[in-house]
C-alpha positions in Angstrom: -4.5 -31.6 -18.5 -5.4 -29.6 -21.6 -2.8 -29.4 -24.3 -2.3 -25.6 -23.9 -2.1 -26.0 -20.1 0.4 -28.8 -20.5 2.6 -26.7 -22.7 2.5 -23.7 -20.3 3.2 -25.9 -17.2 6.0 -27.5 -19.1 7.4 -24.1 -20.0 7.2 -23.1 -16.3 9.0 -26.2 -15.2 11.8 -25.7 -17.7 12.4 -22.0 -17.0 16.0 -21.7 -15.8 17.0 -18.9 -13.5 18.1 -15.9 -15.5 21.5 -14.6 -14.4 21.0 -11.3 -12.5 22.7 -8.2 -13.8 26.2 -8.3 -12.2 26.7 -5.4 -9.8 29.7 -3.3 -10.5 31.4 -3.3 -7.1 29.9 -3.0 -3.7 26.5 -1.4 -3.0 28.3 1.7 -1.7 29.9 2.1 -5.1 26.8 2.2 -7.1 24.1 3.4 -4.6 22.3 6.4 -6.1 24.2 6.5 -9.3 21.0 7.1 -11.2 19.9 9.9 -8.9 20.6 13.6 -9.1 21.5 13.5 -5.4 23.7 15.8 -3.4 26.9 14.3 -4.8 25.7 14.9 -8.3 24.4 18.4 -7.5 27.8 19.4 -6.0 29.5 18.2 -9.2 27.1 19.7 -11.8 25.8 22.9 -10.0 27.8 26.0 -9.1 28.2 26.6 -5.3 25.5 29.3 -5.1 22.9 27.2 -7.0 23.7 24.1 -4.9 23.4 26.1 -1.7 20.0 27.6 -2.7 18.6 24.2 -3.9 19.8 22.5 -0.7 18.1 25.2 1.3 14.9 24.6 -0.6 15.1 20.8 0.0 15.8 21.3 3.7 13.7 24.3 4.6 11.1 24.4 1.8 12.1 27.9 0.7 11.0 28.9 -2.8 13.3 28.9 -5.8 13.6 31.7 -8.3 13.3 31.0 -12.0 17.0 32.1 -12.4 18.0 29.4 -10.0 15.7 26.9 -11.7 17.4 27.6 -15.0 20.8 26.9 -13.4 19.5 23.7 -11.9 18.1 22.6 -15.2 21.4 23.2 -17.0 23.3 21.1 -14.5 20.6 18.4 -14.4 20.6 18.2 -18.2 24.3 17.8 -18.3 24.3 15.1 -15.7 21.4 13.2 -17.4 23.1 13.3 -20.8 26.3 12.0 -19.4 24.3 9.1 -17.8 22.7 8.1 -21.1 19.4 10.0 -20.9 17.8 11.3 -24.1 14.3 12.1 -22.8 12.9 13.8 -19.7 9.5 13.5 -18.1 7.5 14.9 -15.2 6.8 11.9 -13.0 3.6 12.2 -11.0 1.1 10.2 -9.0 -2.5 10.7 -10.3 -5.5 9.2 -8.5 -5.2 6.0 -10.5 -2.9 4.8 -7.6 0.0 4.4 -9.9 2.4 6.8 -11.6 2.2 8.7 -14.9 4.8 10.1 -17.3 4.9 11.8 -20.7 8.4 11.7 -22.3 9.9 14.6 -24.2 13.2 14.5 -26.0 16.0 16.8 -25.0 16.7 17.3 -28.7 15.2 20.5 -30.3 15.7 21.7 -33.8 18.4 24.4 -34.0 16.9 26.1 -37.1 20.0 25.1 -39.2 19.2 21.5 -39.9 20.5 20.1 -36.6 19.4 19.7 -33.0 20.4 21.0 -29.6 19.9 19.3 -26.3 17.6 21.8 -24.6 16.2 21.8 -21.1 15.3 25.0 -19.4 14.2 26.0 -15.9 10.7 26.5 -17.4 10.6 22.9 -18.6 11.9 21.7 -15.3 9.5 23.6 -13.1 6.2 23.1 -15.0 4.4 21.1 -17.7 0.8 20.7 -18.8 -0.6 17.1 -18.9 -4.2 16.6 -19.8 -6.1 16.8 -16.5 -9.4 15.5 -17.8 -8.0 12.1 -18.8 -7.1 11.1 -15.2 -9.5 10.4 -12.4 -10.5 13.8 -11.0 -13.9 13.3 -9.4 -15.6 16.0 -11.5 -13.0 18.7 -10.9 -12.1 18.7 -14.6 -14.6 18.0 -17.5 -13.6 16.5 -20.8 -13.7 20.0 -22.4 -11.7 21.5 -19.5 -8.5 19.6 -20.0 -5.8 21.9 -18.6 -3.8 20.8 -15.6 -0.2 21.3 -14.4 2.6 19.2 -13.1 5.1 21.2 -11.0 8.5 20.1 -9.8 9.0 18.9 -6.2 12.6 19.8 -5.4 12.5 17.8 -2.2 12.5 14.5 -4.0 15.5 14.0 -6.3 15.3 13.4 -10.0 16.4 10.0 -11.3 17.0 8.2 -14.5 15.0 5.1 -15.6 16.3 3.5 -18.8 17.1 6.6 -20.8 14.6 9.0 -19.3 15.2 11.7 -16.7 12.3 11.4 -14.3 11.4 14.6 -12.4 9.1 14.0 -9.4 6.2 16.5 -9.6 2.9 17.4 -8.1 -0.2 17.4 -10.3 -2.9 20.1 -9.9 -5.9 21.3 -11.8 -6.0 24.6 -13.7 -8.3 25.8 -11.0 -5.7 24.9 -8.3 -7.1 21.7 -6.8 -4.9 18.7 -6.1 -5.3 15.9 -8.6 -2.7 13.6 -7.1 -1.4 12.1 -3.9 1.8 14.1 -3.5 0.2 17.6 -3.0 -2.0 16.6 0.0 0.9 14.4 1.3 3.2 17.4 1.3 0.5 19.5 2.9 -0.1 16.9 5.7 3.7 16.6 6.3 3.8 20.4 6.7 0.8 20.3 9.1 2.3 17.7 11.4 5.7 19.4 11.2 4.2 22.7 12.4 2.0 21.2 15.1 4.6 18.8 16.4 7.3 21.4 16.5 5.2 23.6 18.7 4.6 20.8 21.1 8.3 19.8 21.1 9.2 23.3 22.3 7.6 22.5 25.6 10.6 20.2 26.1 13.4 21.7 23.9 13.4 25.2 22.5 16.0 24.3 20.0 13.7 22.1 17.8 13.0 23.8 14.5 11.4 21.0 12.5 9.7 17.6 13.0 10.0 15.0 10.2 7.5 12.3 9.4 9.3 9.0 8.6 8.0 5.9 6.8 9.4 2.5 6.4 7.2 0.3 4.2 7.3 -3.4 3.9 6.3 -4.5 0.4 4.7 -8.0 0.2 4.1 -9.5 -3.2 3.5 -12.8 -5.1 5.4 -14.1 -8.1 3.8 -16.5 -10.6 5.3 -18.0 -13.7 4.6 -15.8 -16.7 3.6 -18.7 -18.9 0.9 -19.8 -16.4 -0.2 -16.3 -15.8 -0.8 -15.8 -19.5 -3.5 -18.5 -19.6 -5.4 -17.3 -16.6 -7.6 -14.4 -17.9 -8.6 -13.6 -14.3 -5.0 -13.0 -13.2 -4.3 -11.0 -16.4 -7.3 -8.8 -16.1 -8.0 -8.5 -12.4 -4.7 -9.5 -10.6 -6.4 -12.3 -8.7 -7.9 -15.7 -9.3 -11.6 -15.5 -9.5 -11.8 -19.3 -9.3 -9.5 -22.1 -8.2 -9.8 -24.9 -5.7 -7.2 -25.0 -2.9 -4.1 -27.0 -3.4 -3.8 -30.1 -1.2 -0.6 -28.6 0.1 -0.4 -24.8 0.5 0.9 -23.1 3.6 -0.4 -25.5 6.3 3.1 -26.9 7.0 4.4 -23.4 7.6 7.6 -24.3 5.7 7.7 -21.4 3.3 8.1 -18.5 5.8 11.7 -17.5 6.0 12.6 -20.6 4.1 15.4 -21.0 1.5 14.7 -18.6 -1.4 14.3 -20.5 -4.8 17.1 -19.9 -7.3 14.9 -18.2 -9.9 13.4 -15.9 -7.2 16.8 -15.1 -5.8 18.0 -14.1 -9.3 15.0 -11.8 -9.6 15.6 -10.4 -6.1 19.2 -9.6 -6.8 18.3 -7.8 -10.0 15.6 -5.9 -8.2 17.9 -4.9 -5.4 20.6 -3.8 -7.8 18.3 -1.6 -9.8 16.7 -0.2 -6.6 20.0 0.7 -5.1 21.1 2.5 -8.2 17.9 4.5 -8.0 18.6 5.4 -4.4 16.0 3.1 -2.9 17.7 1.8 0.3 16.4 -1.8 0.2 17.5 -3.8 3.2 15.5 -6.9 3.8 14.3 -9.8 1.6 12.6 -13.1 2.6 10.0 -15.7 1.8 6.6 -14.7 3.3 4.0 -17.1 4.8 2.2 -18.2 1.6 3.8 -20.2 -1.2 5.2 -17.9 -3.9 4.8 -14.9 -1.5 7.8 -12.7 -0.7 8.7 -9.4 1.0 11.1 -6.5 0.4 11.7 -3.8 2.9 14.0 -0.7 2.9 15.6 1.5 5.5 13.3 4.3 6.8 13.2 7.6 4.9 11.3 10.9 5.1 7.7 10.0 4.2 7.5 11.9 0.9 10.7 10.4 -0.4 9.8 6.9 1.0 6.5 7.1 -0.8 8.1 8.1 -4.1 10.5 5.2 -3.7 7.7 2.7 -3.1 5.8 3.9 -6.2 9.0 3.6 -8.2 9.8 0.2 -6.8 6.3 -1.2 -7.9 7.1 -0.1 -11.4 10.5 -1.5 -11.8 9.8 -4.8 -10.0 7.2 -5.5 -12.7 9.7 -4.8 -15.5 12.4 -6.9 -13.9 10.0 -9.8 -13.1 9.2 -10.1 -16.8 12.9 -10.5 -17.6 12.9 -13.5 -15.3 9.7 -14.9 -16.8 7.7 -14.0 -13.8 4.7 -11.7 -13.2 4.4 -9.8 -10.0 1.0 -9.9 -8.2 0.4 -6.9 -5.9 -3.3 -7.7 -5.4 -4.1 -8.1 -1.7 -5.7 -11.5 -2.1 -4.7 -13.2 -5.4 -5.3 -16.7 -4.1 -8.1 -18.0 -2.0 -7.3 -20.0 1.1 -3.8 -18.7 1.7 -2.4 -15.4 3.1 -2.8 -12.2 1.2 -0.3 -9.3 0.9 -0.1 -6.1 2.8 2.2 -3.1 2.8 2.9 -2.4 6.5 3.6 1.3 7.0 6.0 1.8 9.9 5.6 5.4 10.9 7.4 7.7 13.3 8.2 11.3 14.0 11.7 12.7 14.6 13.1 16.2 15.3 15.9 18.0 13.6 17.8 17.6 16.8 17.9 13.8 16.4 15.2 12.7 18.8 12.7 10.0 17.9 9.5 11.3 19.4 8.0 7.8 19.6 11.0 6.3 21.4 11.4 6.2 25.2 14.1 8.5 26.4 16.8 8.5 29.1 15.6 11.4 31.2 12.3 12.3 32.8 11.8 15.1 30.3 12.4 12.9 27.3 10.0 10.3 28.7 7.3 12.9 29.3 7.8 14.0 25.7 7.6 10.4 24.5 4.3 9.9 26.5 3.0 13.1 25.1 3.4 12.1 21.5 2.3 8.5 22.1 -0.9 9.5 23.8 -1.7 12.1 21.2 -1.2 9.6 18.4 -3.5 7.1 20.2 -6.1 9.8 20.8 -6.0 10.8 17.1 -6.4 7.2 16.0 -9.4 6.8 18.4 -11.2 9.9 17.2 -10.6 9.1 13.6 -10.6 5.3 13.5 -13.3 5.3 10.8 -11.4 7.8 8.6 -8.1 5.8 9.0 -10.0 2.7 7.9 -11.4 4.6 4.9 -7.8 5.6 3.9 -6.8 1.9 3.4 -10.1 0.5 2.0 -10.5 -0.5 -1.6 -12.1 -3.3 -3.7 -8.9 -5.3 -3.5 -7.9 -4.7 0.2 -11.4 -5.6 1.2 -10.6 -9.3 0.4 -7.7 -9.2 2.9 -8.9 -7.2 5.8 -10.7 -9.3 8.4 -9.2 -12.5 7.1 -7.1 -14.6 9.4 -3.8 -13.5 8.1 -4.4 -9.8 8.0 -5.6 -7.1 10.5 -9.3 -7.1 11.2 -11.5 -4.5 9.6 -11.7 -2.7 12.9 -9.0 -0.2 13.8 -7.4 -0.6 17.3 -4.0 0.0 18.8 -1.7 -2.4 20.5 0.8 -1.0 23.1 2.2 -3.9 25.0 2.0 -4.6 28.7 4.6 -2.2 29.9 3.5 0.9 28.0 -0.2 0.1 28.8 0.8 -0.1 32.5 2.4 3.3 32.3 -0.7 4.9 30.8 -2.9 3.2 33.3 -0.8 4.4 36.1 -0.7 8.0 34.7 -4.5 7.9 34.3 -5.0 6.9 37.9 -2.3 9.2 39.4 -3.0 12.3 41.4 0.4 13.9 41.2 2.8 14.9 38.5 5.4 12.1 39.2 3.5 9.2 37.8 5.8 8.3 34.9 8.7 6.0 35.7 10.3 3.8 33.1 12.3 0.6 33.9 15.6 0.2 32.1 15.4 -2.2 29.2 15.4 -5.7 30.4 18.6 -7.6 29.7 18.1 -11.2 28.6 20.9 -13.7 28.3 20.2 -17.2 26.9 21.6 -19.5 29.6 23.7 -22.4 28.5 24.4 -21.0 25.0 27.6 -19.0 25.5 28.0 -17.9 21.9 24.7 -16.2 21.7 25.2 -12.5 22.5 23.2 -10.6 25.2 19.9 -9.4 23.8 17.9 -6.4 24.8 14.2 -7.0 25.1 11.9 -4.3 23.7 9.4 -2.8 26.0 6.6 -4.3 24.0 5.8 -7.7 22.5 4.4 -7.9 19.0 0.7 -8.4 18.1 0.2 -9.5 14.5 -3.6 -9.1 14.7 -3.4 -5.4 15.5 -4.0 -2.9 12.6 -2.1 -0.1 14.4 0.6 -1.5 16.7 3.2 0.3 18.7 6.5 -1.6 18.2 9.0 0.1 20.5 9.8 3.3 18.7 7.2 3.6 16.0 3.7 2.6 15.0 3.1 -0.1 12.4 0.0 0.6 10.4 -0.5 -3.0 9.2 -3.8 -2.5 7.4 -2.4 -0.8 4.3 -2.8 -2.9 1.2 0.0 -4.3 -1.0 -1.1 -2.4 -4.1 -1.9 0.8 -2.2 -0.2 4.1 -2.7 1.2 4.7 0.8 0.4 8.4 0.5 -3.3 8.0 1.2 -2.8 6.4 4.6 0.1 8.8 5.4 -2.0 11.8 4.5 -4.8 10.8 6.9 -2.4 9.7 9.7 -0.3 12.8 9.6 -3.3 15.0 9.4 -5.2 13.5 12.3 -2.0 13.6 14.5 -1.4 17.2 13.5 -5.0 18.1 14.5 -4.7 16.3 17.8 -1.4 18.0 18.6 -2.9 21.4 17.8 -5.8 20.7 20.2 -3.3 19.4 22.8 -1.3 22.6 22.7 -4.4 24.8 23.0 -5.5 22.8 26.1 -2.1 22.9 27.7 -1.6 26.6 27.0 -5.0 27.3 28.6 -4.0 25.6 31.8 -0.7 27.4 31.9 -2.4 30.7 31.4 -4.7 29.8 34.3 -1.6 29.5 36.5 -0.6 25.8 36.3 3.0 24.8 35.8 3.9 23.5 32.4 4.6 19.9 33.5 1.4 19.8 35.6 -0.6 21.2 32.7 0.8 18.6 30.4 0.1 15.8 32.8 -3.5 16.9 33.3 -4.3 17.1 29.6 -2.6 13.7 29.0 -4.7 12.1 31.7 -7.9 13.4 30.1 -6.8 12.0 26.7 -5.8 8.6 28.1 -9.1 8.2 29.7 -11.1 9.4 26.7 -9.4 7.2 24.1 -9.1 4.0 26.2 -11.6 2.2 23.9 -9.1 2.1 21.0 -6.5 0.1 23.1 -6.7 -3.6 22.6 -3.9 -6.1 23.2 -5.8 -9.3 22.5 -6.7 -11.4 19.4 -8.1 -9.1 16.8 -9.4 -12.0 14.8 -11.8 -13.3 17.4 -15.6 -13.0 17.2 -15.5 -11.8 20.8 -13.4 -8.7 19.8 -15.9 -7.8 17.0 -18.7 -7.7 19.6 -16.5 -5.9 22.1 -15.4 -3.3 19.5 -19.0 -2.6 18.7 -19.7 -2.0 22.4 -16.8 0.3 22.6 -18.2 2.4 19.8 -15.4 1.7 17.3 -16.2 1.7 13.6 -17.1 -1.9 12.6 -18.4 -1.2 9.1 -17.2 -3.7 6.4 -18.7 -2.2 3.3 -16.0 -0.4 1.3 -18.4 2.2 -0.3 -19.9 3.1 3.1 -16.5 3.4 4.7 -15.6 6.0 2.1 -18.3 8.2 3.6 -15.9 9.1 6.4 -14.0 11.4 4.1 -17.1 13.6 4.0 -17.9 13.5 7.7 -18.4 17.1 8.9 -15.5 16.7 11.4 -13.2 15.4 8.7 -14.0 18.1 6.2 -13.4 20.8 8.9 -10.2 19.2 10.1 -8.6 18.9 6.6 -9.7 22.4 5.8 -8.3 23.9 9.0 -5.0 22.1 8.3 -4.9 23.2 4.7 -4.6 19.6 3.5 -7.8 19.2 1.5 -10.6 21.7 0.6 -14.1 20.4 0.6 -14.1 20.3 -3.2 -11.0 18.1 -3.1 -12.4 15.7 -0.6 -15.7 15.4 -2.5 -13.7 14.7 -5.7 -11.6 12.0 -4.0 -14.6 10.3 -2.5 -16.1 10.3 -6.0 -13.0 8.8 -7.5 -12.9 6.0 -4.8 -16.5 5.1 -5.4 -16.1 5.1 -9.1 -12.9 3.0 -8.9 -14.6 0.5 -6.6 -17.6 0.1 -9.0 -15.3 -0.3 -12.0 -13.1 -3.0 -10.3 -16.2 -5.1 -9.3 -17.6 -4.5 -12.8 -14.4 -5.8 -14.4 -14.3 -8.8 -12.1 -17.9 -9.7 -12.8 -17.4 -9.4 -16.5 -14.3 -11.6 -16.4 -16.0 -14.2 -14.2 -19.0 -14.3 -16.5 -16.8 -14.8 -19.5 -14.8 -17.6 -17.9 -17.9 -19.5 -16.6 -19.8 -19.3 -19.9 -17.0 -19.7 -22.3 -14.5 -21.9 -20.4 -16.0 -23.7 -17.4 -19.5 -24.6 -18.4 -18.5 -25.9 -21.9 -15.7 -28.0 -20.5 -17.9 -29.4 -17.7 -20.6 -30.2 -20.3 -18.1 -31.9 -22.5 -17.0 -34.1 -19.6 -20.7 -34.7 -18.7 -21.3 -35.9 -22.3 -18.4 -38.3 -22.0 -19.9 -39.7 -18.8 -23.3 -39.9 -20.4 -21.8 -41.8 -23.3 -20.1 -44.1 -20.8 -23.3 -44.7 -18.9 -25.2 -45.5 -22.1 -22.6 -48.0 -23.2 -22.6 -49.6 -19.8 -26.3 -50.0 -19.9 -25.9 -52.2 -23.0 -24.0 -54.7 -20.9 -25.5 -56.7 -18.1 -24.0 -56.7 -14.6 -22.3 -53.2 -14.8 -23.3 -50.6 -12.2 -23.2 -47.0 -13.5 -24.6 -45.4 -10.3 -21.3 -43.7 -9.4 -21.1 -42.1 -12.9 -24.8 -41.1 -12.8 -24.1 -39.4 -9.4 -21.2 -37.5 -11.0 -23.5 -36.5 -13.9 -26.0 -35.2 -11.4 -23.4 -33.2 -9.6 -22.1 -31.6 -12.8 -25.7 -30.8 -13.8 -26.4 -29.2 -10.5 -23.2 -27.1 -10.5 -23.4 -26.0 -14.1 -27.1 -25.1 -13.7 -26.3 -23.0 -10.6 -23.4 -21.3 -12.5 -25.6 -20.4 -15.5 -28.4 -19.2 -13.3 -26.2 -17.0 -11.0 -24.2 -15.7 -13.9 -27.4 -14.5 -15.6 -28.5 -12.9 -12.3 -25.1 -11.3 -11.8 -25.2 -9.8 -15.4 -28.7 -8.4 -14.7 -27.6 -6.9 -11.4 -24.7 -5.3 -13.2 -27.0 -3.8 -15.8 -29.2 -2.4 -13.1 -26.2 -0.9 -11.3 -24.8 0.6 -14.5 -28.0 2.6 -14.9 -27.2 4.5 -11.7 -25.6 7.9 -12.3 -24.7 8.8 -8.7 -21.2 7.2 -8.1 -21.8 6.5 -4.4 -25.1 4.7 -5.1 -23.6 2.8 -7.9 -20.7 1.6 -5.7 -23.2 0.5 -3.1 -25.2 -1.3 -5.7 -22.1 -3.1 -7.0 -21.2 -4.1 -3.4 -24.6 -5.2 -2.4 -26.0 -6.8 -5.6 -23.1 -7.7 -7.9 -20.1 -8.6 -5.7 -22.2 -11.0 -3.7 -22.3 -13.4 -6.7 -18.5 -13.6 -7.1 -17.9 -16.1 -4.3 -21.2 -17.9 -4.9 -20.4 -18.6 -8.5 -16.8 -19.5 -7.5 -18.0 -22.1 -5.1 -19.7 -24.1 -7.9 -16.7 -23.7 -10.3 -14.3 -24.9 -7.7 -16.5 -28.0 -7.1 -16.4 -28.7 -10.8 -12.6 -28.5 -10.8 -12.6 -31.4 -8.3 -14.9 -33.5 -10.6 -13.9 -32.7 -14.2 -11.1 -34.7 -15.9 -7.8 -32.9 -15.3 -6.8 -33.6 -18.9 -9.4 -31.2 -20.2 -9.6 -28.6 -17.4 -8.7 -25.3 -19.2 -7.0 -23.3 -16.5 -3.8 -23.8 -14.5 -4.7 -25.0 -11.0 -3.4 -23.8 -7.7 -0.9 -26.7 -7.4 0.7 -25.5 -10.6 0.5 -21.7 -9.9 1.8 -21.7 -6.3 5.0 -23.6 -6.4 7.8 -22.0 -8.4 9.9 -24.6 -10.2 
């Protein structure tokens, strides 16, 4: 291998596990110690301020400036005592990540000294530059003003020495420029709609909460190897690289013993996460080599999303300490599994009822079926829009591949729940719903294994939107995604469906039907109407693709065209009616998504062109010259056969010629696309005329990797990248 590659591989092999930060006591001792949570608020706020802030957090009541001043004073004192010297409004612009501008607590006192100042005004509002973030044309360069405003429902926290205050981000003209604003709006919409439906069954329900439990998949690679892979550094994925002889085919990595270096990283990550109030629970090896997963306990969706965004930031910092780099790209390595971020979603009442969990009484089960059917119906009517919410240039590599959900949205319910819906659809009375008790399963002959309860559904790993017993698992969300986008759309479409359901039921009641009868009749109509979205089979099969098309489901695979669903007339009206997005905000977000797609493909094509012309072709030509020299010398001696070397030379010539030709064509296609001003048309051009070259060029590079002398090949190979030493 090349000298640089040898040194980097040697460094990777010799990296010892870094000792993790030693936790001080049990998790319960340090959980949330860096969070201005209820315990901290009770200590640092007076009783009245604490009561008013708690009411705001629980009931969304507005806070006065006087109360904000009092909160700021207590928060400042808490932050200073915990080592903070700066504060920032922490928000989520349309970059998909987070943003922060740090200001010091210290202000001149006019007498040569400083005071630690932090007022309610500074807590509540700041003014970042709104033109420098993606905004879809809402803000021009000369119209820079935008505001970040405190979200009291998500507690402030300290990272390093900075107090981070979760905030929304809006334009001077009032439009949302972030993910949090529409997420809070969607959460409010589903709360209002679901609460009204819940009161058919329980008049005491005052609120319905949307819950999220995300599962974060990620890859780790050694930092020294990452540093000499320009494609990993600049795009997050390998644009070239032949499969390793051994990858995941033995299925020995999944749930296997965690390597010592990785365990040290995981312990550090969990320690820091717990101190920040992120309730991490599960860790394990994933299917692909170097792939792992972290999952927390469920939380209210807004807080859960904040915690996932925070986690993605701190895991990168901690990985560097352990000489790793975290890869959140959905498909960083060809030929092995990619990474998702499964979003487990449910609804629950303030009376403690999981609305997506079967109950113990007829009324509870009718309520369960009501919400189940409305969710399925919402997914059916908006399957294209839901797919648009999880589509990106990076997730497009994963969706439809054999380890990920197909690029067709369907729901899996399991045999028992499906049978219940079929029976209800075919019934003529109002007594169709009967649930069997959970099956008790005991493993015969193994006395020390406890009795198990079987869920009412099996699992289907090929389903993008699967019912898993008491929640839906939206499996199509990408590893690098901000969960908010999928949660905004899902909560919105469910809210709209529940609204329509209540209107239909109320109309039947007003016409003289009994409440239960009216509910049954509307449910039956919905079950029949949305049957096309239910699929319990293999979502990877070609037969399903054909069947889905016959059923009228959205089978589009082009990311730019999927984004169009945000601007469908029905979507624009629905979001406007719910107060989640205005038409201007939707147009801006579509514009941002198209622009982001084009830029990511543009970067990948530039990196690939640089690698092929400055790394691969010169090295291949150098090896070709070595072979030519060998052939020439062999020709000077009688009896030697150089035909094998001549064949290698011919193969190298063919591959390098193809690489050079297609790279030139790709560059020209990129130039043509760059001349297009309309962002949608530009994104389509990048998809249709530029991205198509990436795999074609890669094919020839990967073939050269098999031929060229390993000692001069310039880039770390998969066998070196994928197995942590």
